[in-house]
C-alpha positions as CSV (number, residue, x, y, z in Angstrom):
1,M,0.1,-0.1,0.2
2,P,1.2,3.7,-0.8
3,R,3.2,5.2,2.2
4,A,1.8,8.7,3.6
5,T,3.4,11.5,2.6
6,D,2.2,14.2,4.8
7,N,4.4,15.7,7.9
8,D,7.4,14.2,7.4
9,P,9.7,14.7,9.9
10,S,13.0,16.2,9.8
11,P,15.8,13.9,8.7
12,R,18.2,12.8,11.5
13,Q,22.1,13.3,10.9
14,A,24.0,10.1,10.4
15,A,25.4,9.1,13.6
16,P,29.0,7.5,13.9
17,R,28.7,3.4,13.5
18,S,31.0,0.4,14.3
19,F,31.5,-2.5,11.9
20,A,29.0,-4.4,13.5
21,T,26.3,-1.8,13.2
22,A,27.6,-1.0,9.0
23,Q,27.1,-4.6,8.0
24,V,23.3,-4.5,9.3
25,Q,22.5,-0.9,8.1
26,A,25.5,0.5,5.8
27,G,24.1,1.5,2.2
28,F,20.4,1.4,2.7
29,D,18.4,4.5,2.9
30,S,14.3,3.2,3.9
31,S,12.8,6.7,2.8
32,V,14.4,5.9,-1.1
33,A,12.4,4.5,-3.8
34,E,14.5,3.2,-7.0
35,N,13.0,4.0,-10.4
36,T,12.9,0.4,-11.4
37,A,11.3,-0.3,-15.0
38,V,9.7,-3.5,-13.4
39,P,7.7,-4.0,-9.9
40,A,10.7,-4.5,-7.2
41,I,10.9,-7.3,-4.9
42,H,9.8,-5.6,-1.3
43,Q,11.3,-8.8,0.5
44,S,11.1,-7.4,3.7
45,N,8.8,-8.4,6.6
46,G,8.4,-4.8,8.7
47,F,8.5,-1.4,7.0
48,E,9.8,1.8,9.1
49,F,8.1,4.2,10.2
50,R,8.6,7.8,9.9
51,S,7.2,8.6,13.3
52,L,4.9,7.2,16.4
53,A,2.7,9.6,15.1
54,E,2.5,8.3,11.6
55,A,2.3,4.6,13.5
56,R,-0.7,5.2,15.1
57,D,-2.4,6.3,12.4
58,L,-1.2,3.3,10.5
59,F,-2.4,1.0,12.8
60,A,-5.8,2.7,13.5
61,L,-6.5,2.4,9.4
62,R,-6.7,6.2,9.2
63,K,-3.8,6.5,6.8
64,D,-3.1,3.8,3.9
65,G,1.0,2.8,4.0
66,N,2.9,-0.1,4.8
67,I,2.6,-1.8,7.8
68,Y,3.8,-5.4,7.9
69,S,3.9,-7.9,5.0
70,R,1.7,-10.6,6.9
71,A,-1.2,-8.1,5.5
72,A,0.4,-5.8,3.0
73,N,3.4,-5.5,1.0
74,P,4.1,-3.2,-1.9
75,T,5.1,-6.0,-4.0
76,V,1.6,-7.7,-3.5
77,L,0.0,-4.4,-4.0
78,V,1.0,-4.5,-7.4
79,F,-0.2,-7.8,-8.0
80,E,-3.5,-6.7,-6.2
81,R,-3.8,-3.5,-8.3
82,R,-3.1,-5.6,-11.5
83,V,-5.8,-8.5,-11.3
84,A,-8.2,-6.2,-9.7
85,E,-8.2,-3.8,-12.9
86,L,-8.1,-7.3,-15.3
87,E,-11.4,-8.2,-13.3
88,G,-12.7,-4.6,-13.2
89,G,-12.5,-4.9,-9.7
90,I,-12.2,-1.6,-7.2
91,G,-9.6,-3.5,-4.9
92,A,-7.9,-6.9,-4.4
93,A,-6.5,-9.3,-1.6
94,G,-3.3,-11.4,-2.3
95,V,-2.8,-14.3,-0.4
96,A,-1.2,-17.5,-0.2
97,S,-2.8,-20.0,-2.0
98,G,-5.9,-20.0,-4.0
99,Q,-7.7,-22.3,-1.4
100,A,-6.5,-19.3,0.8
101,A,-8.8,-17.3,-0.9
102,V,-12.1,-19.6,-1.4
103,A,-11.4,-19.2,2.6
104,V,-11.1,-16.0,3.4
105,A,-13.4,-14.5,0.8
106,L,-16.3,-16.7,2.2
107,L,-15.6,-16.2,5.8
108,A,-15.7,-12.4,5.1
109,L,-19.4,-13.2,4.5
110,A,-20.6,-15.7,7.0
111,K,-20.1,-16.7,10.2
112,Q,-21.1,-19.1,12.8
113,G,-24.7,-20.1,12.0
114,E,-25.0,-18.7,8.6
115,H,-25.0,-20.6,5.4
116,I,-23.9,-20.8,1.7
117,V,-25.1,-22.3,-1.5
118,A,-22.9,-24.0,-3.3
119,A,-22.2,-25.8,-6.8
120,R,-21.4,-29.5,-6.4
121,Q,-19.3,-29.3,-9.4
122,L,-16.1,-28.2,-7.5
123,Y,-12.4,-28.9,-7.4
124,G,-12.4,-31.6,-4.8
125,G,-10.1,-29.3,-2.2
126,T,-12.8,-26.9,-2.3
127,V,-15.2,-29.3,-1.2
128,D,-13.5,-30.7,1.5
129,L,-13.3,-27.0,2.6
130,L,-16.8,-26.2,2.6
131,Q,-18.1,-29.8,3.8
132,D,-15.6,-30.4,6.7
133,T,-13.7,-27.4,8.0
134,F,-16.7,-25.0,7.4
135,A,-19.1,-27.2,9.2
136,D,-16.3,-27.3,12.2
137,W,-17.0,-23.6,12.0
138,G,-20.7,-23.8,12.5
139,I,-21.2,-22.6,8.6
140,E,-23.4,-24.5,6.6
141,V,-22.9,-25.2,2.8
142,T,-25.6,-26.5,0.5
143,F,-24.2,-28.3,-2.1
144,V,-26.4,-27.8,-5.7
145,D,-26.2,-29.0,-9.4
146,Q,-24.6,-25.7,-10.8
147,D,-27.1,-26.3,-13.6
148,D,-30.5,-26.5,-11.9
149,I,-30.9,-23.0,-11.4
150,D,-34.3,-23.9,-9.4
151,A,-32.5,-25.8,-7.3
152,W,-30.2,-22.9,-6.4
153,S,-32.9,-20.8,-5.4
154,A,-34.8,-23.3,-3.6
155,A,-31.4,-23.8,-1.5
156,V,-31.8,-20.1,-0.2
157,R,-32.5,-19.8,3.6
158,P,-32.8,-16.3,5.3
159,T,-29.3,-17.0,7.1
160,T,-27.8,-17.4,3.3
161,R,-25.0,-14.8,2.8
162,A,-23.1,-16.3,-0.3
163,L,-23.7,-18.1,-3.4
164,F,-20.5,-19.8,-4.8
165,A,-19.4,-22.0,-8.0
166,E,-16.6,-22.0,-10.4
167,S,-17.2,-20.4,-13.5
168,I,-15.7,-23.3,-15.5
169,S,-15.3,-26.5,-13.2
170,N,-12.6,-28.2,-12.6
171,P,-12.4,-31.2,-13.9
172,I,-14.8,-31.9,-16.2
173,A,-14.8,-28.2,-17.6
174,Q,-18.8,-27.6,-16.9
175,V,-20.0,-23.9,-18.3
176,L,-21.7,-22.3,-15.5
177,D,-25.1,-20.7,-16.7
178,L,-23.3,-16.9,-14.8
179,G,-26.1,-14.8,-15.8
180,A,-28.9,-17.2,-14.3
181,V,-27.3,-18.2,-11.1
182,A,-26.2,-13.5,-10.4
183,T,-30.2,-13.3,-10.9
184,V,-30.6,-15.9,-8.2
185,A,-27.9,-14.3,-6.2
186,Q,-29.6,-11.0,-6.7
187,Q,-33.3,-11.6,-5.8
188,A,-31.9,-13.7,-2.6
189,G,-29.6,-10.0,-1.7
190,V,-26.5,-11.7,-0.8
191,P,-23.1,-11.6,-3.3
192,L,-22.2,-14.3,-6.0
193,V,-18.9,-15.4,-6.1
194,I,-16.9,-16.8,-8.9
195,D,-14.1,-18.8,-8.9
196,N,-12.7,-17.7,-12.0
197,T,-9.0,-20.0,-12.0
198,V,-10.3,-21.7,-15.2
199,A,-11.5,-19.2,-16.8
200,T,-9.1,-16.1,-15.9
201,P,-10.4,-12.8,-16.9
202,Y,-9.0,-13.1,-20.0
203,L,-11.5,-15.6,-21.3
204,Q,-14.5,-13.9,-19.0
205,R,-14.5,-11.1,-17.0
206,A,-17.3,-13.1,-14.4
207,K,-18.7,-9.1,-13.5
208,D,-19.7,-8.7,-17.0
209,F,-22.5,-11.7,-15.9
210,G,-23.3,-10.8,-12.8
211,A,-20.8,-11.6,-10.4
212,D,-19.8,-10.0,-7.1
213,I,-16.7,-11.6,-6.2
214,V,-13.9,-13.1,-7.9
215,V,-11.0,-15.3,-6.4
216,H,-8.5,-17.1,-8.3
217,S,-5.8,-19.5,-7.6
218,A,-3.2,-17.6,-9.0
219,T,-0.9,-20.6,-9.0
220,K,-2.9,-21.8,-11.7
221,F,-2.9,-19.7,-15.2
222,L,-2.6,-16.3,-13.8
223,G,1.5,-17.4,-12.8
224,G,1.2,-19.8,-15.5
225,H,4.7,-21.3,-14.7
226,G,4.1,-23.6,-12.1
227,T,6.7,-21.9,-9.9
228,S,4.6,-20.3,-7.1
229,L,1.6,-20.5,-5.3
230,G,-0.8,-17.7,-4.7
231,G,-4.6,-16.4,-4.4
232,V,-6.3,-13.4,-4.9
233,V,-9.9,-12.2,-3.8
234,V,-10.9,-9.5,-5.9
235,D,-13.8,-7.1,-5.0
236,L,-16.0,-6.3,-8.2
237,G,-18.0,-3.4,-6.6
238,T,-21.3,-4.6,-7.8
239,F,-22.6,-5.3,-4.2
240,D,-24.1,-2.9,-2.4
241,F,-23.5,-3.8,1.3
242,S,-25.5,-1.0,3.1
243,A,-28.8,-2.0,1.2
244,E,-29.4,-4.0,4.2
245,P,-27.0,-3.4,6.7
246,E,-28.2,-6.0,9.4
247,R,-27.6,-8.5,6.9
248,W,-23.8,-7.3,7.1
249,P,-22.7,-5.7,10.4
250,Q,-19.2,-7.3,9.9
251,L,-18.6,-3.8,7.8
252,T,-22.1,-1.4,8.7
253,Q,-21.4,-1.7,12.2
254,T,-18.5,-0.4,14.5
255,Y,-15.3,-2.0,13.1
256,P,-13.0,-2.6,16.6
257,R,-9.9,-1.9,14.2
258,V,-11.5,1.0,12.8
259,P,-11.7,3.5,16.0
260,D,-14.0,6.2,14.2
261,G,-16.4,4.0,13.0
262,S,-17.2,1.2,10.3
263,L,-15.5,0.1,7.3
264,V,-17.8,0.8,4.9
265,E,-17.9,4.9,6.6
266,R,-13.7,4.4,6.0
267,F,-13.7,2.8,2.7
268,G,-17.3,3.3,1.2
269,E,-16.2,6.0,-0.5
270,T,-12.6,5.2,-1.5
271,G,-12.0,1.5,-1.9
272,S,-13.5,-1.5,-0.8
273,P,-14.5,-2.4,2.8
274,Y,-14.8,-6.0,1.9
275,I,-11.3,-6.1,1.0
276,A,-10.5,-3.9,3.8
277,L,-12.5,-6.7,6.3
278,V,-10.5,-9.7,4.4
279,K,-7.3,-8.0,5.0
280,T,-7.4,-6.7,8.3
281,K,-9.1,-9.4,10.0
282,Y,-8.8,-13.0,7.7
283,V,-5.3,-12.5,6.5
284,H,-4.4,-10.4,9.3
285,D,-5.5,-12.7,12.0
286,L,-5.2,-16.4,10.4
287,G,-1.8,-15.2,8.2
288,P,-2.3,-16.3,4.8
289,S,0.3,-14.0,3.5
290,L,1.5,-14.1,-0.2
291,S,5.0,-13.2,-0.1
292,A,6.7,-10.6,-2.4
293,F,9.0,-13.1,-4.3
294,N,5.7,-15.2,-4.8
295,A,3.9,-11.8,-6.0
296,F,6.7,-10.7,-8.4
297,Q,6.9,-14.5,-9.6
298,L,3.0,-14.2,-10.4
299,L,3.3,-10.7,-12.2
300,Q,5.9,-12.2,-14.6
301,G,2.9,-14.6,-15.4
302,L,0.8,-12.0,-16.0
303,E,2.2,-10.0,-18.3
304,T,2.1,-12.8,-21.0
305,L,-1.7,-14.1,-19.6
306,D,-3.3,-13.2,-23.0
307,L,-0.7,-15.1,-25.4
308,R,-0.4,-18.1,-23.2
309,M,-4.4,-18.3,-23.0
310,Q,-4.6,-18.1,-27.0
311,R,-2.2,-21.1,-27.1
312,H,-3.8,-23.0,-24.4
313,T,-7.1,-23.3,-25.5
314,E,-6.5,-23.4,-29.4
315,S,-4.6,-26.8,-28.9
316,A,-6.7,-27.6,-26.0
317,L,-9.3,-27.9,-28.5
318,A,-7.6,-29.4,-31.2
319,V,-6.7,-32.3,-28.6
320,A,-10.3,-32.3,-27.5
321,R,-11.3,-32.9,-31.2
322,Y,-8.7,-35.7,-31.7
323,L,-9.7,-37.5,-28.7
324,E,-13.4,-37.7,-29.5
325,T,-12.7,-39.2,-32.6
326,H,-10.2,-42.0,-30.6
327,P,-12.3,-45.5,-30.6
328,A,-10.3,-45.6,-27.1
329,V,-12.2,-43.2,-25.7
330,A,-15.6,-43.2,-23.8
331,R,-16.4,-39.9,-23.7
332,V,-14.9,-36.2,-23.9
333,H,-15.9,-33.6,-21.5
334,H,-15.0,-30.2,-23.3
335,P,-17.2,-27.3,-23.9
336,G,-15.8,-26.6,-27.0
337,L,-17.3,-29.4,-29.0
338,D,-19.9,-29.3,-30.9
339,S,-21.4,-32.4,-28.9
340,S,-20.9,-31.1,-25.5
341,P,-24.1,-30.0,-23.5
342,W,-22.4,-27.2,-22.6
343,R,-21.3,-25.9,-26.0
344,G,-23.8,-22.8,-26.4
345,Q,-23.0,-21.5,-22.5
346,A,-19.5,-21.6,-23.7
347,Q,-20.1,-19.3,-26.7
348,T,-22.2,-17.0,-24.6
349,Y,-19.7,-16.7,-21.6
350,L,-16.6,-17.9,-23.5
351,P,-16.0,-15.4,-26.7
352,R,-12.1,-15.8,-26.2
353,G,-11.8,-19.7,-26.2
354,V,-12.7,-22.3,-24.1
355,S,-10.9,-24.2,-21.3
356,S,-8.3,-25.6,-21.8
357,V,-8.2,-27.9,-18.3
358,F,-11.1,-30.6,-19.4
359,A,-11.5,-34.5,-19.0
360,F,-12.1,-37.4,-21.4
361,D,-13.2,-41.3,-19.8
362,L,-11.4,-44.4,-20.9
363,P,-14.0,-47.0,-21.4
364,A,-14.9,-48.6,-17.7
365,T,-15.1,-52.9,-16.8
366,G,-17.4,-52.0,-14.0
367,D,-14.1,-53.3,-11.7
368,P,-12.7,-50.4,-9.8
369,E,-9.2,-52.3,-9.3
370,A,-9.1,-53.2,-13.1
371,D,-10.6,-49.3,-14.0
372,F,-7.7,-48.2,-12.1
373,R,-5.0,-50.1,-13.5
374,L,-6.2,-49.1,-16.9
375,V,-5.5,-45.5,-16.0
376,E,-2.5,-46.0,-14.7
377,A,-1.2,-48.2,-17.8
378,F,-2.7,-45.4,-20.3
379,I,-0.6,-42.7,-17.9
380,S,2.5,-44.8,-17.5
381,R,3.2,-44.4,-21.3
382,L,2.9,-40.6,-21.6
383,Q,6.0,-39.3,-22.1
384,V,5.1,-35.3,-23.2
385,V,2.1,-34.7,-20.4
386,R,3.1,-35.0,-17.1
387,L,1.7,-36.4,-14.1
388,V,1.3,-33.6,-12.0
389,A,-1.4,-32.7,-9.2
390,N,-2.1,-29.0,-10.9
391,I,-3.2,-27.1,-13.7
392,G,-2.9,-24.2,-15.9
393,D,1.0,-24.9,-15.8
394,A,3.2,-24.3,-19.3
395,R,3.4,-28.1,-19.5
396,S,0.9,-30.4,-20.2
397,L,-0.4,-32.4,-17.3
398,V,-2.9,-35.1,-16.6
399,A,-4.1,-36.4,-13.2
400,H,-7.1,-38.8,-11.9
401,P,-9.6,-37.0,-10.4
402,A,-11.3,-40.4,-8.5
403,S,-7.7,-41.0,-6.9
404,M,-6.2,-37.6,-6.5
405,T,-7.5,-34.3,-6.2
406,H,-11.2,-35.5,-5.8
407,S,-10.1,-38.7,-3.6
408,H,-11.9,-37.7,-0.8
409,M,-15.4,-37.2,-2.0
410,S,-18.2,-39.8,-1.8
411,P,-19.0,-42.2,-4.5
412,T,-22.2,-40.1,-5.0
413,Q,-20.3,-36.9,-4.6
414,L,-18.2,-37.9,-7.6
415,A,-21.3,-39.2,-9.6
416,E,-22.7,-36.0,-9.4
417,A,-19.9,-34.3,-10.4
418,H,-19.8,-36.6,-13.8
419,I,-16.3,-38.1,-12.5
420,G,-16.0,-41.7,-13.1
421,P,-13.3,-44.1,-12.1
422,T,-11.8,-43.8,-15.8
423,T,-12.1,-40.3,-15.7
424,V,-8.8,-38.3,-17.1
425,R,-7.8,-34.8,-16.1
426,L,-6.0,-32.7,-18.9
427,S,-4.5,-29.8,-18.6
428,I,-2.9,-28.6,-21.8
429,G,0.0,-26.5,-21.9
430,L,2.2,-24.3,-24.4
431,E,4.1,-27.2,-26.2
432,D,3.5,-27.6,-30.3
433,A,-0.6,-29.3,-30.1
434,R,0.9,-31.8,-32.7
435,D,3.4,-33.3,-30.1
436,I,0.3,-33.6,-27.4
437,V,-1.9,-35.3,-29.8
438,D,1.3,-37.8,-30.8
439,D,1.8,-38.6,-27.2
440,L,-1.7,-39.3,-26.2
441,A,-2.4,-41.4,-29.2
442,R,0.7,-43.7,-28.4
443,A,-0.5,-43.9,-24.8
444,L,-4.3,-44.9,-25.8
445,D,-2.7,-47.5,-28.5
446,G,-2.5,-49.6,-25.7
447,I,-5.9,-49.9,-25.0
448,G,-7.0,-51.0,-28.4
449,E,-9.8,-50.8,-31.0
450,S,-12.2,-53.2,-28.4
451,A,-13.2,-50.0,-26.3
452,D,-15.7,-48.9,-29.4
453,A,-17.9,-51.4,-28.2
454,T,-18.6,-49.2,-24.7
455,R,-18.2,-45.5,-26.3
456,V,-21.1,-43.4,-24.5
457,P,-22.5,-41.1,-27.6
458,A,-20.9,-37.3,-26.6
459,T,-24.5,-36.1,-27.0
460,V,-25.5,-37.5,-23.9
461,A,-22.6,-36.6,-22.0
462,G,-22.6,-34.9,-18.8
């Protein structure tokens, strides 16, 4: 956050110093900002105050400025501002991971005794968070089929404080009817929180379709290179917390950390009261801080986001089209295919390109161990596509959701999310698409032509 510039005290005279003091302090002036052409890594835990009066004002949130990197850091601030602008938001909070982003985004909205409605079709780790950890904290979550708009409406209660879904689901790549779900949220008087990790703001600006808050696992496409964990929460500025102030006391009533009033009063005209709450309470208290170095790495990734997403999506569609023709593939879940039940929604919500994270099913035998061995043998033959529990990397990656990312889900939950024992997830990277197709072809050849008899027509996929 920017430093305050008024009431600078007079500079102090340099004191004589010994070797030990010089080796700690020589050559550095904390008041001098270098004119670097790219954002600098501010690798510092804390920041020097120019006076005790300034420190008092910063801690009381009467001024903006640097205090301690657990809640705010200058390099992280650049990252926050950049993602906020890409999403059309009014403020953002960078955190240590995408999981942390989901957690603090929802904790700032719902407390013990309150309720969230969420899509069933979520990343497995998010399901763990919502059904286990949030339950431990007294926050109830109702999961609904994201394609059933009536189910969203029916699940809303007086205690509901948020609706939550992924714009493109992981791993099946279902495209959310975001506008329809946004209408339900508006009628309920609660924010719609969208995990936009797979789409990124390049493929979809969720704000344009009615979302109020966006979260990202910046670990994925925003960073793009599989080197740095990070997450971000963006307030899109579309939800008016003051319309029903009694529902949002954390924002509209006196906030103990702002002695002069509420967060809406302090930040309502100049920033985001919601992001102020996320940072000054949940990031500050729980400590899921984004490091300056990781923020720097993520900023490097953001500089090429549009170019990378164009390559990712073009290659993924080519791979999906190839897989759809292969006799050893039972079904392909890619919304860019004409046969996909989400093709129409992809055209509406993803005009620049469709997901490069998607799944396909190998033919199932009905025997869980035999199905696992089939997938294991297929993956073992891959050479270009790597077995890694990540997505959005420059490298093409493969995973087996049922035994990896979604392994904690019950058989019923897996079925509701359209994940079977032979479902294989792909995240198509930046390699030559022909090399990726050839690699998959070699791995599929071992399965043989006999799979054609078990093939499921793509028109009924999902």
